[in-house]
C-alpha positions in Angstrom: -14.4 -20.8 -1.0 -10.6 -20.5 -1.4 -8.3 -18.5 -3.6 -7.7 -21.6 -5.7 -11.3 -21.2 -6.9 -10.3 -18.0 -8.6 -7.2 -19.4 -10.3 -4.6 -18.3 -7.6 -2.3 -20.3 -5.4 -2.5 -19.8 -1.6 0.8 -18.2 -0.9 0.0 -15.8 2.0 -0.1 -17.4 5.5 -3.7 -17.7 6.9 -3.1 -16.7 10.5 -5.6 -13.9 11.3 -8.8 -14.3 13.3 -11.9 -12.1 13.5 -10.5 -10.3 16.5 -7.2 -9.7 14.7 -9.1 -8.1 11.8 -11.3 -6.0 14.1 -8.2 -4.7 15.9 -6.5 -4.1 12.6 -9.4 -2.0 11.3 -9.7 0.0 14.5 -5.9 0.6 14.5 -6.1 1.7 10.8 -8.9 4.2 11.5 -7.2 5.3 14.8 -9.7 5.7 17.6 -8.1 9.1 18.4 -7.9 10.3 14.7 -10.0 13.4 15.4 -7.2 14.7 17.6 -5.1 15.5 14.5 -7.8 17.1 12.2 -10.3 18.5 14.8 -9.3 22.1 14.1 -10.0 21.9 10.4 -13.3 20.1 10.8 -14.4 22.5 13.5 -13.5 25.5 11.4 -15.4 24.2 8.3 -18.5 23.1 10.3 -18.7 26.2 12.6 -18.3 24.0 15.6 -20.7 21.2 14.5 -18.0 18.6 14.5 -20.0 15.8 16.0 -22.6 16.2 13.3 -19.9 16.0 10.6 -18.7 12.7 12.1 -22.3 11.3 12.4 -22.9 12.0 8.7 -19.5 10.6 7.8 -20.2 7.4 9.7 -23.7 7.1 8.2 -22.2 7.3 4.7 -19.3 5.0 5.4 -21.6 2.3 6.9 -23.2 1.7 3.5 -19.7 1.5 2.0 -18.7 -1.0 4.7 -21.8 -3.1 3.8 -20.7 -3.1 0.1 -17.3 -4.3 1.2 -18.9 -7.1 3.2 -21.0 -8.2 0.2 -18.0 -8.3 -2.1 -15.7 -10.0 0.4 -18.2 -12.8 0.7 -18.4 -13.2 -3.1 -14.7 -12.9 -3.8 -12.5 -13.7 -0.7 -9.2 -12.6 -2.3 -6.6 -10.0 -1.6 -6.8 -6.7 -3.5 -9.7 -5.0 -1.9 -11.7 -2.7 -4.2 -9.4 -3.6 -7.1 -10.3 -7.3 -6.9 -14.0 -6.6 -6.3 -14.5 -4.2 -9.2 -12.4 -6.5 -11.4 -14.7 -9.4 -10.8 -17.9 -7.5 -10.1 -17.8 -5.4 -13.3 -14.8 -6.0 -15.6 -11.1 -6.3 -15.7 -10.5 -2.8 -16.9 -12.9 -1.2 -14.3 -11.1 -3.3 -11.7 -7.8 -1.8 -12.7 -9.2 1.7 -12.5 -10.7 1.1 -9.1 -7.3 -0.3 -7.9 -5.6 2.7 -9.6 -7.9 5.1 -7.8 -7.5 3.5 -4.4 -3.7 3.5 -4.9 -3.9 7.3 -4.8 -5.2 6.9 -1.3 -3.1 3.9 0.0 0.2 4.8 -1.7 0.1 8.4 -0.3 -1.6 7.9 3.1 1.4 6.5 4.9 3.3 9.7 4.0 0.4 11.8 5.2 0.3 9.9 8.5 4.1 10.3 9.0 3.9 14.0 8.3 1.0 14.6 10.7 2.9 12.8 13.4 6.1 14.6 12.8 4.3 18.0 12.8 2.8 17.1 16.2 6.1 16.1 17.6 7.8 19.3 16.5 5.6 21.1 19.0 7.4 19.3 21.8 10.8 18.7 20.2 11.4 21.6 17.8 15.1 20.9 17.4 14.3 17.6 15.5 13.3 18.3 11.9 10.3 16.7 10.3 12.3 14.7 7.8 14.2 13.0 10.7 10.9 11.8 12.2 9.8 10.7 8.8 12.8 8.4 8.4 12.5 7.0 11.9 8.8 6.1 11.5 9.3 4.5 8.0 12.2 2.4 9.2 10.3 1.0 12.2 7.1 0.2 10.3 8.9 -1.4 7.3 10.8 -3.7 9.6 7.6 -4.8 11.4 5.7 -5.4 8.2 8.4 -7.4 6.6 8.7 -9.5 9.7 5.1 -10.8 9.2 1.4 -10.1 9.6 1.3 -12.1 12.9 3.9 -9.8 14.4 2.0 -6.8 13.1 -1.2 -8.1 14.7 0.6 -8.5 18.1 2.0 -4.9 17.9 -1.5 -3.6 17.0 -3.1 -5.0 20.1 -0.5 -3.2 22.4 -0.9 0.1 20.5 -4.7 0.0 20.5 -4.8 -0.5 24.2 -2.6 2.6 24.7 -4.8 4.6 22.4 -7.9 3.6 24.4 -6.2 4.6 27.6 -5.4 8.1 26.3 -8.9 8.5 24.9 -10.5 7.4 28.2 -8.3 10.0 30.1 -9.3 12.8 27.8 -13.1 11.9 27.9 -13.0 11.7 31.7 -11.1 15.0 32.1 -13.4 16.6 29.6 -16.6 15.4 31.3 -15.3 16.6 34.7 -14.3 20.0 33.3 -17.7 20.5 31.6 -19.9 19.3 34.5 -18.0 21.1 37.2 -17.8 24.4 35.2 -14.0 24.6 35.3 -13.8 24.7 31.5 -16.4 25.4 28.8 -20.1 26.1 29.4 -21.3 22.6 30.1 -22.8 20.1 27.6 -24.8 21.6 24.7 -26.5 20.3 21.6 -24.5 22.7 19.4 -21.8 20.2 18.4 -24.6 18.2 16.7 -26.8 21.1 15.6 -26.4 24.9 15.8 -29.3 26.7 14.2 -27.3 29.9 13.8 -24.8 28.3 11.4 -26.4 25.1 10.0 -26.5 24.5 6.3 -26.1 21.2 4.5 -23.4 22.5 2.2 -21.5 23.8 5.2 -21.6 20.6 7.1 -20.8 18.4 4.0 -17.6 20.5 3.4 -16.6 19.5 6.9 -17.5 15.9 6.2 -15.1 15.9 3.3 -12.3 16.6 5.8 -13.6 14.4 8.6 -13.8 11.4 6.2 -10.1 11.1 6.5 -10.6 9.7 10.0 -12.7 6.9 8.7 -10.3 5.7 6.0 -8.9 2.4 7.0 -12.0 0.2 7.7 -11.7 -0.8 4.0 -8.1 -2.0 4.6 -9.5 -5.1 6.4 -10.5 -6.5 3.0 -6.9 -6.5 1.8 -6.1 -9.3 4.3 -8.8 -11.7 2.9 -6.2 -14.3 2.0 -4.6 -14.3 5.4 -7.9 -14.9 7.4 -9.1 -18.0 9.2 -12.8 -18.7 9.6 -14.4 -18.1 6.2 -15.2 -15.2 3.9 -17.9 -13.7 6.1 -15.4 -12.9 8.8 -14.0 -10.0 6.7 -17.3 -8.3 6.3 -18.3 -8.7 9.9 -15.1 -7.2 11.1 -15.3 -4.3 8.6 -18.8 -3.2 9.8 -18.2 -3.6 13.5 -14.9 -1.8 13.4 -16.5 1.2 11.7 -19.4 1.4 14.1 -17.2 1.1 17.2 -14.6 3.7 16.1 -17.2 6.0 14.5 -19.1 6.2 17.8 -15.9 7.1 19.6 -15.3 9.9 17.1 -18.7 11.4 17.9 -18.2 11.2 21.6 -14.7 12.8 21.7 -15.5 15.5 19.2 -18.7 16.4 21.1 -16.8 16.9 24.3 -13.9 18.8 22.6 -16.4 21.1 20.8 -18.1 22.1 24.0 -14.8 22.6 25.8 -13.5 24.8 23.0 -16.7 26.9 22.6 -15.7 30.6 22.8 -12.0 29.9 22.6 -9.8 31.5 19.9 -7.9 28.8 18.2 -5.2 30.4 16.1 -3.5 27.2 14.9 -5.9 24.6 13.4 -3.1 22.0 13.5 -2.9 22.2 17.3 -6.5 23.1 18.2 -7.4 19.8 19.9 -4.2 19.8 22.0 -4.9 23.3 23.2 -8.5 22.3 24.2 -7.1 19.2 26.0 -4.8 21.5 27.9 -7.7 23.6 29.0 -9.5 20.5 30.3 -6.5 18.7 32.0 -3.5 21.0 32.0 -0.1 20.8 30.2 0.3 17.1 31.0 -2.9 16.2 29.1 -1.9 18.5 26.2 1.4 16.8 25.8 -0.1 13.4 26.3 -2.6 13.9 23.4 0.3 15.2 21.2 2.4 12.1 21.8 -0.6 9.9 21.4 -1.4 11.4 18.0 2.2 11.1 16.9 2.5 7.5 18.0 -0.9 6.3 16.8 -0.7 8.0 13.4 3.0 7.6 12.7 3.4 4.0 14.0 0.0 2.2 14.4 -2.0 3.7 11.6 0.9 3.9 9.2 1.8 0.3 10.0 -1.6 -0.9 9.0 -1.6 1.4 5.9 1.7 0.0 4.7 0.4 -3.5 5.2 -2.7 -2.7 3.2 -1.1 -1.1 0.2 1.6 -3.7 0.0 -1.2 -6.3 -0.4 -2.9 -4.3 -3.2 0.4 -4.0 -5.0 0.9 -7.7 -4.5 -2.5 -8.5 -6.0 -2.1 -6.2 -9.0 1.5 -7.5 -9.6 0.2 -11.1 -9.4 -2.3 -10.2 -12.2 0.5 -8.5 -14.2 -1.3 -5.2 -14.1 1.8 -3.9 -12.3 5.4 -5.3 -12.4 5.4 -9.0 -11.4 8.2 -8.4 -8.9 5.7 -6.8 -6.6 4.1 -10.2 -6.1 7.3 -11.8 -4.7 6.8 -13.4 -1.3 9.5 -13.5 1.4 10.7 -17.2 1.7 10.7 -17.1 5.6 8.1 -14.6 6.7 5.6 -15.3 3.8 4.9 -11.6 3.4 4.9 -9.5 0.2 8.3 -7.9 1.1 9.1 -6.3 -2.2 5.8 -4.4 -2.2 6.4 -3.4 1.4 9.9 -2.0 0.6 8.5 -0.1 -2.5 5.9 1.5 -0.3 8.6 2.6 2.1 10.6 4.2 -0.7 7.6 6.0 -2.0 6.7 7.2 1.5 10.1 8.8 1.8 9.9 10.6 -1.5 6.3 11.8 -1.1 6.8 12.8 2.6 9.8 15.0 1.8 8.0 16.6 -1.1 4.8 17.4 0.8 6.3 18.2 4.2 5.1 21.8 4.0 1.8 21.0 2.2 0.0 18.6 4.5 -3.5 20.0 3.6 -2.9 19.4 -0.1 -1.8 15.8 0.5 -4.9 15.2 2.7 -7.3 16.2 -0.1 -5.6 14.1 -2.7 -5.7 11.1 -0.4 -9.4 11.5 0.2 -10.2 11.7 -3.5 -8.5 8.4 -4.2 -10.3 6.6 -1.5 -13.8 8.0 -2.3 -13.4 7.4 -6.1 -12.6 3.7 -5.3 -15.7 3.5 -3.0 -17.9 4.8 -5.9 -16.8 1.9 -8.1 -17.2 -0.5 -5.2 -20.9 0.3 -4.9 -21.4 -0.1 -8.6 -19.6 -3.5 -8.4 -22.2 -4.7 -5.8 -25.1 -3.7 -8.0 -23.6 -5.1 -11.2 -22.5 -8.5 -9.7 -25.6 -9.2 -7.6 -28.5 -7.5 -9.3 -27.6 -7.3 -13.0 -25.5 -10.4 -13.4 -27.0 -12.7 -10.8 -30.6 -11.3 -10.6 -30.6 -11.1 -6.9 -33.9 -10.4 -5.2 -32.3 -9.1 -2.0 -32.7 -5.5 -3.2 -32.0 -3.8 0.1 -28.6 -5.4 0.5 -27.6 -5.4 -3.2 -29.3 -2.3 -4.7 -30.8 0.2 -2.2 -27.9 0.3 0.3 -25.2 0.6 -2.5 -27.2 3.4 -4.2 -27.4 5.3 -0.9 -23.7 4.8 -0.3 -22.9 5.9 -3.8 -25.0 9.1 -3.4 -23.4 10.1 -0.1 -19.9 9.5 -1.3 -20.6 11.5 -4.5 -22.0 14.4 -2.5 -19.0 14.4 -0.2 -16.7 14.5 -3.3 -18.6 17.3 -4.8 -17.8 19.4 -1.7 -14.1 18.7 -1.8 -11.3 21.2 -2.6 -11.3 21.7 -6.4 -7.5 21.3 -6.6 -7.9 17.8 -5.1 -10.6 17.0 -7.6 -8.4 18.1 -10.6 -5.4 16.2 -9.3 -7.5 13.1 -8.7 -9.0 13.3 -12.2 -5.5 13.7 -13.7 -4.5 10.5 -11.8 -7.5 8.6 -13.3 -6.6 9.8 -16.8 -3.1 8.6 -16.4 -4.4 5.2 -15.2 -6.7 5.0 -18.2 -3.9 5.7 -20.6 -1.7 3.1 -18.9 -4.2 0.3 -19.1 -5.1 1.2 -22.7 -1.4 1.0 -23.7 -1.1 -2.3 -21.7 -3.9 -3.9 -23.6 -4.1 -2.3 -27.0 -0.5 -1.5 -27.7 1.5 -4.1 -25.8 -1.3 -6.6 -26.3 -1.3 -7.8 -22.8 -4.1 -10.3 -22.3 -6.8 -9.6 -19.7 -6.6 -11.8 -16.6 -8.7 -14.9 -16.8 -11.2 -14.5 -14.1 -13.4 -17.1 -12.4 -16.5 -15.2 -11.5 
């Protein structure tokens, strides 16, 4: 099934394979993502970091399944916006896209800030805003150049991340098994009877979930894929399982290495632990790896994803039509890409001293979009098409919805309020668009 079946013209270049999507998803999630947020997850979970990531992966796998189901039914760009639009209604689709925008439009800035903060530990003379501008300039140039160029850059970056991760895991295992650091391997990163409570762990999951955000970005490239609609879903699920497993392994090792240590700065907790295992060189290596992977690789994928969502919503006239303009040479949504760069500069400068607040807001946007995704699967397959595959189309989406809802319940209240305000603004916007300006709904082929 092609985009022409849904009333669109094939404008984006189909150049990506399953392996390109898999690499893109892993890059977007960042195999070493826990490096940057380990301290906060450890503090919230009382050391049960591995458990937080196991639960997070368990919840996200059901969301990945829902993405797979909807990408098969509607192989168009736009991710959860397009899926809820066609799976439920035009208005709900807009609200889903509006919610996920809160994640995608802000996450590049968050990634740049985390990277810049890490680099200031090594290069304190260079201000955060300078790193911010450098990262944005590099990523914008690469994304405008084309998705094929982005895919090639991703492969190189991913290999480098795996090398750093392998070094840390090896150094950590040696330190734990020889007794030079930590107290050996324990079960406490997965379960500590002295501190365990479901509410405690779920509050940590609400932070750890940031590491998983990105697997959903694969679906934004549906119109640039070769090989059929099932390729997107397959890549989404496998990317999540591979990277999620790596999250559990590295945080288990780090938790046991850090047991008994006093970690004064949660931002640098992982790097201090790495230094304990392998010395100053490993500490600095993990800092540079975090900065490069978050600020270049992850942000590169994030900018590509949000530009495709803006492109899709602009094409449907839910946002200014100029966002749907395609570069005549590179065949990329270059206007949307440049808009994301400008927003990233503004947001990054505004939140450069409030990274924790920005993190919570980003998570709310993503999780709200996931809730509507699960409802879209149920409505499209079970209610509308009377599907008898109840496990795939009803039970799994319900489980995914319940887990996501519980994680959101444990989020910071300020983030919840900010997110709800964003949703209200979107509701007012779409109401004015349809009721006051009399903009007709998009004609959908469902």
